[in-house]
ZALO-947764 format. One record per residue: x, y, z of N, C-alpha, C in turn; residue in three letters. Coordinates in pm, 1 decimal, always signed. Last residue first. Layout:
<recs>
<rec><n_X>X</n_X><n_Y>Y</n_Y><n_Z>Z</n_Z><ca_X>X</ca_X><ca_Y>Y</ca_Y><ca_Z>Z</ca_Z><c_X>X</c_X><c_Y>Y</c_Y><c_Z>Z</c_Z><drendren>Ala</drendren></rec>
...
</recs>
This chain:
<recs>
<rec><n_X>-438.2</n_X><n_Y>+1932.8</n_Y><n_Z>-2293.9</n_Z><ca_X>-326.7</ca_X><ca_Y>+1987.6</ca_Y><ca_Z>-2216.7</ca_Z><c_X>-328.3</c_X><c_Y>+2139.1</c_Y><c_Z>-2219.4</c_Z><drendren>Ser</drendren></rec>
<rec><n_X>-790.5</n_X><n_Y>+1845.2</n_Y><n_Z>-2268.7</n_Z><ca_X>-668.0</ca_X><ca_Y>+1880.4</ca_Y><ca_Z>-2344.0</ca_Z><c_X>-562.2</c_X><c_Y>+1945.6</c_Y><c_Z>-2255.3</c_Z><drendren>Pro</drendren></rec>
<rec><n_X>-939.6</n_X><n_Y>+1572.6</n_Y><n_Z>-2111.6</n_Z><ca_X>-913.4</ca_X><ca_Y>+1715.4</ca_Y><ca_Z>-2103.6</ca_Z><c_X>-784.2</c_X><c_Y>+1747.8</c_Y><c_Z>-2178.1</c_Z><drendren>Val</drendren></rec>
<rec><n_X>-920.2</n_X><n_Y>+1287.9</n_Y><n_Z>-2144.0</n_Z><ca_X>-1015.8</ca_X><ca_Y>+1368.0</ca_Y><ca_Z>-2219.9</ca_Z><c_X>-978.6</c_X><c_Y>+1515.8</c_Y><c_Z>-2225.1</c_Z><drendren>Ile</drendren></rec>
<rec><n_X>-728.1</n_X><n_Y>+1183.7</n_Y><n_Z>-1970.9</n_Z><ca_X>-716.0</ca_X><ca_Y>+1156.6</ca_Y><ca_Z>-2114.4</ca_Z><c_X>-805.7</c_X><c_Y>+1246.4</c_Y><c_Z>-2198.7</c_Z><drendren>Leu</drendren></rec>
<rec><n_X>-811.5</n_X><n_Y>+1271.4</n_Y><n_Z>-1723.2</n_Z><ca_X>-677.2</ca_X><ca_Y>+1305.8</ca_Y><ca_Z>-1767.6</ca_Z><c_X>-656.7</c_X><c_Y>+1282.7</c_Y><c_Z>-1916.7</c_Z><drendren>Gly</drendren></rec>
<rec><n_X>-1062.8</n_X><n_Y>+1149.5</n_Y><n_Z>-1709.9</n_Z><ca_X>-1053.8</ca_X><ca_Y>+1294.4</ca_Y><ca_Z>-1720.5</ca_Z><c_X>-916.3</c_X><c_Y>+1339.9</c_Y><c_Z>-1767.1</c_Z><drendren>Leu</drendren></rec>
<rec><n_X>-973.6</n_X><n_Y>+881.2</n_Y><n_Z>-1690.3</n_Z><ca_X>-1056.8</ca_X><ca_Y>+924.2</ca_Y><ca_Z>-1801.8</ca_Z><c_X>-1051.9</c_X><c_Y>+1074.9</c_Y><c_Z>-1818.9</c_Z><drendren>Leu</drendren></rec>
<rec><n_X>-832.4</n_X><n_Y>+891.1</n_Y><n_Z>-1445.1</n_Z><ca_X>-764.9</ca_X><ca_Y>+851.4</ca_Y><ca_Z>-1569.1</ca_Z><c_X>-843.3</c_X><c_Y>+900.2</c_Y><c_Z>-1690.4</c_Z><drendren>Leu</drendren></rec>
<rec><n_X>-1040.1</n_X><n_Y>+959.3</n_Y><n_Z>-1271.0</n_Z><ca_X>-925.3</ca_X><ca_Y>+1048.8</ca_Y><ca_Z>-1285.2</ca_Z><c_X>-851.3</c_X><c_Y>+1018.7</c_Y><c_Z>-1414.9</c_Z><drendren>Ile</drendren></rec>
<rec><n_X>-1201.5</n_X><n_Y>+730.2</n_Y><n_Z>-1303.8</n_Z><ca_X>-1253.8</ca_X><ca_Y>+862.8</ca_Y><ca_Z>-1336.0</ca_Z><c_X>-1140.5</c_X><c_Y>+963.1</c_Y><c_Z>-1356.4</c_Z><drendren>Ala</drendren></rec>
<rec><n_X>-1031.1</n_X><n_Y>+528.0</n_Y><n_Z>-1211.3</n_Z><ca_X>-1076.4</ca_X><ca_Y>+525.1</ca_Y><ca_Z>-1350.8</ca_Z><c_X>-1130.3</c_X><c_Y>+661.6</c_Y><c_Z>-1392.9</c_Z><drendren>Ala</drendren></rec>
<rec><n_X>-1005.1</n_X><n_Y>+607.9</n_Y><n_Z>-941.9</n_Z><ca_X>-887.8</ca_X><ca_Y>+602.7</ca_Y><ca_Z>-1029.2</ca_Z><c_X>-925.8</c_X><c_Y>+602.3</c_Y><c_Z>-1176.0</c_Z><drendren>Gly</drendren></rec>
<rec><n_X>-1270.7</n_X><n_Y>+577.2</n_Y><n_Z>-855.5</n_Z><ca_X>-1208.5</ca_X><ca_Y>+709.6</ca_Y><ca_Z>-852.9</ca_Z><c_X>-1086.7</c_X><c_Y>+713.5</c_Y><c_Z>-944.5</c_Z><drendren>Val</drendren></rec>
<rec><n_X>-1297.0</n_X><n_Y>+295.9</n_Y><n_Z>-894.6</n_Z><ca_X>-1386.9</ca_X><ca_Y>+391.7</ca_Y><ca_Z>-959.9</ca_Z><c_X>-1327.7</c_X><c_Y>+531.8</c_Y><c_Z>-966.5</c_Z><drendren>Gly</drendren></rec>
<rec><n_X>-1095.4</n_X><n_Y>+194.0</n_Y><n_Z>-729.9</n_Z><ca_X>-1092.0</ca_X><ca_Y>+167.7</ca_Y><ca_Z>-873.9</ca_Z><c_X>-1182.3</c_X><c_Y>+264.3</c_Y><c_Z>-949.9</c_Z><drendren>Leu</drendren></rec>
<rec><n_X>-1184.8</n_X><n_Y>+287.2</n_Y><n_Z>-478.0</n_Z><ca_X>-1054.6</ca_X><ca_Y>+328.0</ca_Y><ca_Z>-531.0</ca_Z><c_X>-1045.8</c_X><c_Y>+306.2</c_Y><c_Z>-681.5</c_Z><drendren>Leu</drendren></rec>
<rec><n_X>-1437.8</n_X><n_Y>+156.4</n_Y><n_Z>-464.0</n_Z><ca_X>-1426.7</ca_X><ca_Y>+301.5</ca_Y><ca_Z>-453.3</ca_Z><c_X>-1295.5</c_X><c_Y>+350.9</c_Y><c_Z>-514.0</c_Z><drendren>Leu</drendren></rec>
<rec><n_X>-1365.6</n_X><n_Y>-112.9</n_Y><n_Z>-480.7</n_Z><ca_X>-1453.0</ca_X><ca_Y>-54.8</ca_Y><ca_Z>-582.7</ca_Z><c_X>-1444.3</c_X><c_Y>+97.5</c_Y><c_Z>-582.0</c_Z><drendren>Ala</drendren></rec>
<rec><n_X>-1208.9</n_X><n_Y>-137.2</n_Y><n_Z>-247.2</n_Z><ca_X>-1150.7</ca_X><ca_Y>-163.5</ca_Y><ca_Z>-378.8</ca_Z><c_X>-1234.9</c_X><c_Y>-100.1</c_Y><c_Z>-488.5</c_Z><drendren>Ala</drendren></rec>
<rec><n_X>-1398.2</n_X><n_Y>-74.8</n_Y><n_Z>-46.0</n_Z><ca_X>-1276.8</ca_X><ca_Y>+4.8</ca_Y><ca_Z>-61.8</ca_Z><c_X>-1217.2</c_X><c_Y>-12.7</c_Y><c_Z>-200.7</c_Z><drendren>Asp</drendren></rec>
<rec><n_X>-1579.2</n_X><n_Y>-285.6</n_Y><n_Z>-92.4</n_Z><ca_X>-1624.0</ca_X><ca_Y>-147.2</ca_Y><ca_Z>-106.4</ca_Z><c_X>-1504.2</c_X><c_Y>-55.4</c_Y><c_Z>-126.2</c_Z><drendren>Phe</drendren></rec>
<rec><n_X>-1417.0</n_X><n_Y>-504.9</n_Y><n_Z>-35.1</n_Z><ca_X>-1464.2</ca_X><ca_Y>-487.1</ca_Y><ca_Z>-172.4</ca_Z><c_X>-1518.6</c_X><c_Y>-346.6</c_Y><c_Z>-195.0</c_Z><drendren>Met</drendren></rec>
<rec><n_X>-1372.1</n_X><n_Y>-471.2</n_Y><n_Z>+240.3</n_Z><ca_X>-1259.8</ca_X><ca_Y>-469.4</ca_Y><ca_Z>+147.7</ca_Z><c_X>-1307.6</c_X><c_Y>-443.2</c_Y><c_Z>+5.6</c_Z><drendren>Arg</drendren></rec>
<rec><n_X>-1606.7</n_X><n_Y>-253.0</n_Y><n_Z>+407.4</n_Z><ca_X>-1559.1</ca_X><ca_Y>-382.7</ca_Y><ca_Z>+361.7</ca_Z><c_X>-1445.0</c_X><c_Y>-365.1</c_Y><c_Z>+261.5</c_Z><drendren>Ser</drendren></rec>
<rec><n_X>-1526.6</n_X><n_Y>-0.7</n_Y><n_Z>+653.5</n_Z><ca_X>-1595.2</ca_X><ca_Y>-51.3</ca_Y><ca_Z>+535.4</ca_Z><c_X>-1537.4</c_X><c_Y>-185.9</c_Y><c_Z>+496.4</c_Z><drendren>Arg</drendren></rec>
<rec><n_X>-1366.9</n_X><n_Y>+12.9</n_Y><n_Z>+878.4</n_Z><ca_X>-1506.0</ca_X><ca_Y>+55.9</ca_Y><ca_Z>+888.2</ca_Z><c_X>-1585.8</c_X><c_Y>-2.7</c_Y><c_Z>+772.2</c_Z><drendren>Val</drendren></rec>
<rec><n_X>-1091.7</n_X><n_Y>-13.2</n_Y><n_Z>+909.7</n_Z><ca_X>-1177.3</ca_X><ca_Y>-130.9</ca_Y><ca_Z>+927.3</ca_Z><c_X>-1324.2</c_X><c_Y>-93.1</c_Y><c_Z>+945.9</c_Z><drendren>His</drendren></rec>
<rec><n_X>-937.6</n_X><n_Y>+199.2</n_Y><n_Z>+829.3</n_Z><ca_X>-990.0</ca_X><ca_Y>+201.6</ca_Y><ca_Z>+965.1</ca_Z><c_X>-1087.4</c_X><c_Y>+87.9</c_Y><c_Z>+993.7</c_Z><drendren>Leu</drendren></rec>
<rec><n_X>-906.9</n_X><n_Y>+77.8</n_Y><n_Z>+553.3</n_Z><ca_X>-932.8</ca_X><ca_Y>+215.9</ca_Y><ca_Z>+588.7</ca_Z><c_X>-1009.7</c_X><c_Y>+217.0</c_Y><c_Z>+720.3</c_Z><drendren>Leu</drendren></rec>
<rec><n_X>-639.2</n_X><n_Y>-158.0</n_Y><n_Z>+506.2</n_Z><ca_X>-777.1</ca_X><ca_Y>-118.0</ca_Y><ca_Z>+528.0</ca_Z><c_X>-788.0</c_X><c_Y>+28.1</c_Y><c_Z>+563.7</c_Z><drendren>Gly</drendren></rec>
<rec><n_X>-452.4</n_X><n_Y>-453.0</n_Y><n_Z>+479.1</n_Z><ca_X>-472.9</ca_X><ca_Y>-313.3</ca_Y><ca_Z>+441.1</ca_Z><c_X>-617.6</c_X><c_Y>-277.8</c_Y><c_Z>+466.4</c_Z><drendren>Ala</drendren></rec>
<rec><n_X>-440.2</n_X><n_Y>-696.9</n_Y><n_Z>+610.4</n_Z><ca_X>-319.4</ca_X><ca_Y>-642.8</ca_Y><ca_Z>+549.6</ca_Z><c_X>-333.4</c_X><c_Y>-494.8</c_Y><c_Z>+514.4</c_Z><drendren>Ala</drendren></rec>
<rec><n_X>-685.0</n_X><n_Y>-787.2</n_Y><n_Z>+696.4</n_Z><ca_X>-591.6</ca_X><ca_Y>-739.9</ca_Y><ca_Z>+798.0</ca_Z><c_X>-468.8</c_X><c_Y>-671.1</c_Y><c_Z>+739.1</c_Z><drendren>Asp</drendren></rec>
<rec><n_X>-813.1</n_X><n_Y>-868.8</n_Y><n_Z>+463.6</n_Z><ca_X>-871.0</ca_X><ca_Y>-760.5</ca_Y><ca_Z>+542.7</ca_Z><c_X>-773.6</c_X><c_Y>-704.8</c_Y><c_Z>+646.0</c_Z><drendren>Asp</drendren></rec>
<rec><n_X>-560.9</n_X><n_Y>-927.3</n_Y><n_Z>+204.8</n_Z><ca_X>-663.1</ca_X><ca_Y>-964.1</ca_Y><ca_Z>+301.1</ca_Z><c_X>-711.9</c_X><c_Y>-845.5</c_Y><c_Z>+382.2</c_Z><drendren>Gly</drendren></rec>
<rec><n_X>-521.6</n_X><n_Y>-798.9</n_Y><n_Z>-128.9</n_Z><ca_X>-474.7</ca_X><ca_Y>-824.8</ca_Y><ca_Z>+6.9</ca_Z><c_X>-591.2</c_X><c_Y>-859.0</c_Y><c_Z>+98.2</c_Z><drendren>Leu</drendren></rec>
<rec><n_X>-667.4</n_X><n_Y>-741.4</n_Y><n_Z>-362.1</n_Z><ca_X>-585.1</ca_X><ca_Y>-862.3</ca_Y><ca_Z>-355.5</ca_Z><c_X>-544.8</c_X><c_Y>-898.4</c_Y><c_Z>-212.3</c_Z><drendren>Ala</drendren></rec>
<rec><n_X>-797.9</n_X><n_Y>-500.0</n_Y><n_Z>-324.3</n_Z><ca_X>-877.4</ca_X><ca_Y>-616.7</ca_Y><ca_Z>-361.9</ca_Z><c_X>-798.2</c_X><c_Y>-745.9</c_Y><c_Z>-340.7</c_Z><drendren>Ala</drendren></rec>
<rec><n_X>-582.8</n_X><n_Y>-337.0</n_Y><n_Z>-266.3</n_Z><ca_X>-686.5</ca_X><ca_Y>-353.6</ca_Y><ca_Z>-163.9</ca_Z><c_X>-772.8</c_X><c_Y>-475.1</c_Y><c_Z>-194.6</c_Z><drendren>Arg</drendren></rec>
<rec><n_X>-445.6</n_X><n_Y>-347.1</n_Y><n_Z>-508.8</n_Z><ca_X>-384.1</ca_X><ca_Y>-404.5</ca_Y><ca_Z>-389.6</ca_Z><c_X>-487.7</c_X><c_Y>-428.7</c_Y><c_Z>-280.4</c_Z><drendren>Leu</drendren></rec>
<rec><n_X>-631.0</n_X><n_Y>-210.5</n_Y><n_Z>-670.8</n_Z><ca_X>-595.5</ca_X><ca_Y>-349.5</ca_Y><ca_Z>-700.0</ca_Z><c_X>-532.7</c_X><c_Y>-418.5</c_Y><c_Z>-579.5</c_Z><drendren>Leu</drendren></rec>
<rec><n_X>-631.9</n_X><n_Y>+41.4</n_Y><n_Z>-545.1</n_Z><ca_X>-753.9</ca_X><ca_Y>-38.0</ca_Y><ca_Z>-555.7</ca_Z><c_X>-726.2</c_X><c_Y>-183.8</c_Y><c_Z>-582.7</c_Z><drendren>Gly</drendren></rec>
<rec><n_X>-365.6</n_X><n_Y>+119.0</n_Y><n_Z>-580.3</n_Z><ca_X>-419.0</ca_X><ca_Y>+102.8</ca_Y><ca_Z>-444.4</ca_Z><c_X>-546.3</c_X><c_Y>+19.5</c_Y><c_Z>-446.2</c_Z><drendren>Ala</drendren></rec>
<rec><n_X>-362.3</n_X><n_Y>+138.0</n_Y><n_Z>-858.6</n_Z><ca_X>-278.0</ca_X><ca_Y>+38.7</ca_Y><ca_Z>-792.1</ca_Z><c_X>-326.4</c_X><c_Y>+13.8</c_Y><c_Z>-649.7</c_Z><drendren>Leu</drendren></rec>
<rec><n_X>-532.4</n_X><n_Y>+357.7</n_Y><n_Z>-888.9</n_Z><ca_X>-572.9</ca_X><ca_Y>+227.6</ca_Y><ca_Z>-941.8</ca_Z><c_X>-491.6</c_X><c_Y>+114.8</c_Y><c_Z>-878.8</c_Z><drendren>Leu</drendren></rec>
<rec><n_X>-369.1</n_X><n_Y>+552.3</n_Y><n_Z>-771.3</n_Z><ca_X>-499.7</ca_X><ca_Y>+522.3</ca_Y><ca_Z>-711.4</ca_Z><c_X>-550.5</c_X><c_Y>+386.7</c_Y><c_Z>-759.8</c_Z><drendren>Val</drendren></rec>
<rec><n_X>-149.2</n_X><n_Y>+546.6</n_Y><n_Z>-947.9</n_Z><ca_X>-130.9</ca_X><ca_Y>+518.4</ca_Y><ca_Z>-805.8</ca_Z><c_X>-261.6</c_X><c_Y>+482.9</c_Y><c_Z>-736.8</c_Z><drendren>Gly</drendren></rec>
<rec><n_X>-271.8</n_X><n_Y>+622.6</n_Y><n_Z>-1187.7</n_Z><ca_X>-210.6</ca_X><ca_Y>+490.5</ca_Y><ca_Z>-1176.1</ca_Z><c_X>-188.2</c_X><c_Y>+451.5</c_Y><c_Z>-1030.5</c_Z><drendren>Gly</drendren></rec>
<rec><n_X>-337.8</n_X><n_Y>+885.2</n_Y><n_Z>-1125.1</n_Z><ca_X>-445.7</ca_X><ca_Y>+788.5</ca_Y><ca_Z>-1146.7</ca_Z><c_X>-393.0</c_X><c_Y>+645.8</c_Y><c_Z>-1137.1</c_Z><drendren>Ala</drendren></rec>
<rec><n_X>-75.2</n_X><n_Y>+987.3</n_Y><n_Z>-1118.2</n_Z><ca_X>-158.3</ca_X><ca_Y>+990.0</ca_Y><ca_Z>-998.3</ca_Z><c_X>-272.9</c_X><c_Y>+889.5</c_Y><c_Z>-1010.1</c_Z><drendren>Phe</drendren></rec>
<rec><n_X>-6.2</n_X><n_Y>+953.4</n_Y><n_Z>-1386.9</n_Z><ca_X>+69.0</ca_X><ca_Y>+880.8</ca_Y><ca_Z>-1284.1</ca_Z><c_X>-10.7</c_X><c_Y>+876.2</c_Y><c_Z>-1153.9</c_Z><drendren>Ile</drendren></rec>
<rec><n_X>-191.4</n_X><n_Y>+1130.3</n_Y><n_Z>-1501.3</n_Z><ca_X>-193.1</ca_X><ca_Y>+988.6</ca_Y><ca_Z>-1538.4</ca_Z><c_X>-117.4</c_X><c_Y>+903.4</c_Y><c_Z>-1437.0</c_Z><drendren>Leu</drendren></rec>
<rec><n_X>-114.5</n_X><n_Y>+1372.2</n_Y><n_Z>-1391.0</n_Z><ca_X>-247.1</ca_X><ca_Y>+1320.5</ca_Y><ca_Z>-1358.3</ca_Z><c_X>-258.0</c_X><c_Y>+1173.2</c_Y><c_Z>-1394.5</c_Z><drendren>Ile</drendren></rec>
<rec><n_X>+144.5</n_X><n_Y>+1395.4</n_Y><n_Z>-1502.3</n_Z><ca_X>+125.0</ca_X><ca_Y>+1390.7</ca_Y><ca_Z>-1357.7</ca_Z><c_X>-9.6</c_X><c_Y>+1332.4</c_Y><c_Z>-1320.5</c_Z><drendren>Gly</drendren></rec>
<rec><n_X>+95.4</n_X><n_Y>+1415.7</n_Y><n_Z>-1776.1</n_Z><ca_X>+167.5</ca_X><ca_Y>+1298.9</ca_Y><ca_Z>-1724.5</ca_Z><c_X>+149.6</c_X><c_Y>+1285.1</c_Y><c_Z>-1573.3</c_Z><drendren>Asn</drendren></rec>
<rec><n_X>-48.9</n_X><n_Y>+1667.7</n_Y><n_Z>-1774.3</n_Z><ca_X>-106.3</ca_X><ca_Y>+1543.3</ca_Y><ca_Z>-1827.9</ca_Z><c_X>-36.2</c_X><c_Y>+1419.6</c_Y><c_Z>-1770.8</c_Z><drendren>Arg</drendren></rec>
<rec><n_X>+123.3</n_X><n_Y>+1862.8</n_Y><n_Z>-1654.5</n_Z><ca_X>-8.5</ca_X><ca_Y>+1832.3</ca_Y><ca_Z>-1601.3</ca_Z><c_X>-58.2</c_X><c_Y>+1695.9</c_Y><c_Z>-1645.3</c_Z><drendren>Trp</drendren></rec>
<rec><n_X>+455.0</n_X><n_Y>+1861.7</n_Y><n_Z>-1561.2</n_Z><ca_X>+364.8</ca_X><ca_Y>+1835.3</ca_Y><ca_Z>-1672.7</ca_Z><c_X>+229.9</c_X><c_Y>+1789.1</c_Y><c_Z>-1619.9</c_Z><drendren>Asp</drendren></rec>
<rec><n_X>+575.6</n_X><n_Y>+2010.6</n_Y><n_Z>-1314.1</n_Z><ca_X>+630.2</ca_X><ca_Y>+1982.4</ca_Y><ca_Z>-1445.8</ca_Z><c_X>+524.2</c_X><c_Y>+1973.2</c_Y><c_Z>-1554.5</c_Z><drendren>Tyr</drendren></rec>
<rec><n_X>+455.9</n_X><n_Y>+2064.5</n_Y><n_Z>-1062.7</n_Z><ca_X>+574.7</ca_X><ca_Y>+2138.6</ca_Y><ca_Z>-1104.0</ca_Z><c_X>+616.7</c_X><c_Y>+2119.3</c_Y><c_Z>-1249.8</c_Z><drendren>Phe</drendren></rec>
<rec><n_X>+215.5</n_X><n_Y>+1914.6</n_Y><n_Z>-1029.4</n_Z><ca_X>+228.1</ca_X><ca_Y>+2050.8</ca_Y><ca_Z>-979.3</ca_Z><c_X>+342.2</c_X><c_Y>+2127.9</c_Y><c_Z>-1044.3</c_Z><drendren>Thr</drendren></rec>
<rec><n_X>+259.3</n_X><n_Y>+1665.1</n_Y><n_Z>-1147.5</n_Z><ca_X>+143.2</ca_X><ca_Y>+1744.8</ca_Y><ca_Z>-1186.4</ca_Z><c_X>+161.0</c_X><c_Y>+1891.0</c_Y><c_Z>-1146.7</c_Z><drendren>Leu</drendren></rec>
<rec><n_X>+478.3</n_X><n_Y>+1576.5</n_Y><n_Z>-1000.1</n_Z><ca_X>+492.7</ca_X><ca_Y>+1600.1</ca_Y><ca_Z>-1143.9</ca_Z><c_X>+380.4</c_X><c_Y>+1689.3</c_Y><c_Z>-1193.8</c_Z><drendren>Ile</drendren></rec>
<rec><n_X>+351.5</n_X><n_Y>+1555.9</n_Y><n_Z>-749.6</n_Z><ca_X>+468.2</ca_X><ca_Y>+1643.4</ca_Y><ca_Z>-766.9</ca_Z><c_X>+487.5</c_X><c_Y>+1676.3</c_Y><c_Z>-915.1</c_Z><drendren>Val</drendren></rec>
<rec><n_X>+150.1</n_X><n_Y>+1367.7</n_Y><n_Z>-804.4</n_Z><ca_X>+114.6</ca_X><ca_Y>+1502.8</ca_Y><ca_Z>-761.1</ca_Z><c_X>+230.1</c_X><c_Y>+1600.5</c_Y><c_Z>-777.8</c_Z><drendren>Leu</drendren></rec>
<rec><n_X>+305.4</n_X><n_Y>+1143.4</n_Y><n_Z>-871.4</n_Z><ca_X>+215.7</ca_X><ca_Y>+1202.4</ca_Y><ca_Z>-970.7</ca_Z><c_X>+175.7</c_X><c_Y>+1344.2</c_Y><c_Z>-933.5</c_Z><drendren>Gly</drendren></rec>
<rec><n_X>+423.1</n_X><n_Y>+1095.6</n_Y><n_Z>-624.5</n_Z><ca_X>+507.9</ca_X><ca_Y>+1134.0</ca_Y><ca_Z>-737.5</ca_Z><c_X>+424.5</c_X><c_Y>+1196.9</c_Y><c_Z>-847.6</c_Z><drendren>Ala</drendren></rec>
<rec><n_X>+191.3</n_X><n_Y>+1020.0</n_Y><n_Z>-486.0</n_Z><ca_X>+264.3</ca_X><ca_Y>+1140.5</ca_Y><ca_Z>-446.2</ca_Z><c_X>+356.9</c_X><c_Y>+1188.7</c_Y><c_Z>-557.2</c_Z><drendren>Ala</drendren></rec>
<rec><n_X>+129.5</n_X><n_Y>+780.7</n_Y><n_Z>-620.9</n_Z><ca_X>+34.9</ca_X><ca_Y>+892.3</ca_Y><ca_Z>-623.2</ca_Z><c_X>+104.0</c_X><c_Y>+1023.4</c_Y><c_Z>-585.1</c_Z><drendren>Ala</drendren></rec>
<rec><n_X>+357.5</n_X><n_Y>+632.0</n_Y><n_Z>-552.8</n_Z><ca_X>+327.0</ca_X><ca_Y>+658.3</ca_Y><ca_Z>-694.1</ca_Z><c_X>+231.7</c_X><c_Y>+777.1</c_Y><c_Z>-705.1</c_Z><drendren>Val</drendren></rec>
<rec><n_X>+330.2</n_X><n_Y>+622.1</n_Y><n_Z>-273.3</n_Z><ca_X>+446.9</ca_X><ca_Y>+687.3</ca_Y><ca_Z>-333.5</ca_Z><c_X>+423.0</c_X><c_Y>+721.3</c_Y><c_Z>-480.3</c_Z><drendren>Leu</drendren></rec>
<rec><n_X>+91.9</n_X><n_Y>+477.2</n_Y><n_Z>-251.7</n_Z><ca_X>+100.2</ca_X><ca_Y>+613.4</ca_Y><ca_Z>-199.5</ca_Z><c_X>+217.0</c_X><c_Y>+690.1</c_Y><c_Z>-257.2</c_Z><drendren>Gly</drendren></rec>
<rec><n_X>+170.9</n_X><n_Y>+234.9</n_Y><n_Z>-358.0</n_Z><ca_X>+67.3</ca_X><ca_Y>+311.3</ca_Y><ca_Z>-428.0</ca_Z><c_X>+65.2</c_X><c_Y>+456.4</c_Y><c_Z>-378.9</c_Z><drendren>Ser</drendren></rec>
<rec><n_X>+358.9</n_X><n_Y>+162.1</n_Y><n_Z>-161.7</n_Z><ca_X>+401.0</ca_X><ca_Y>+183.4</ca_Y><ca_Z>-300.4</ca_Z><c_X>+298.0</c_X><c_Y>+265.2</c_Y><c_Z>-376.4</c_Z><drendren>Leu</drendren></rec>
<rec><n_X>+203.5</n_X><n_Y>+117.3</n_Y><n_Z>+61.0</n_Z><ca_X>+292.7</ca_X><ca_Y>+233.1</ca_Y><ca_Z>+61.2</ca_Z><c_X>+340.8</c_X><c_Y>+264.7</c_Y><c_Z>-79.8</c_Z><drendren>Ala</drendren></rec>
<rec><n_X>+82.2</n_X><n_Y>-119.1</n_Y><n_Z>+0.0</n_Z><ca_X>+0.0</ca_X><ca_Y>+0.0</ca_Y><ca_Z>+0.0</ca_Z><c_X>+86.9</c_X><c_Y>+125.8</c_Y><c_Z>+0.0</c_Z><drendren>Met</drendren></rec>
</recs>
């Protein structure tokens, strides 16, 4: 899960200081990676305060990551 956070943080740095399009795509990749890891790992390995189910977390992260990716591809530079 830390890897997905690092990828998302790198995307934010690139988005802020260098290139908007590549930064948003890297950030979306980090969120999608977090969703995939949340779906693959057990309930004890990763979670958001153990309030929601693992599949809800995975669906939420994958949905948000897909929306960010789609907007990053649609909006012109």
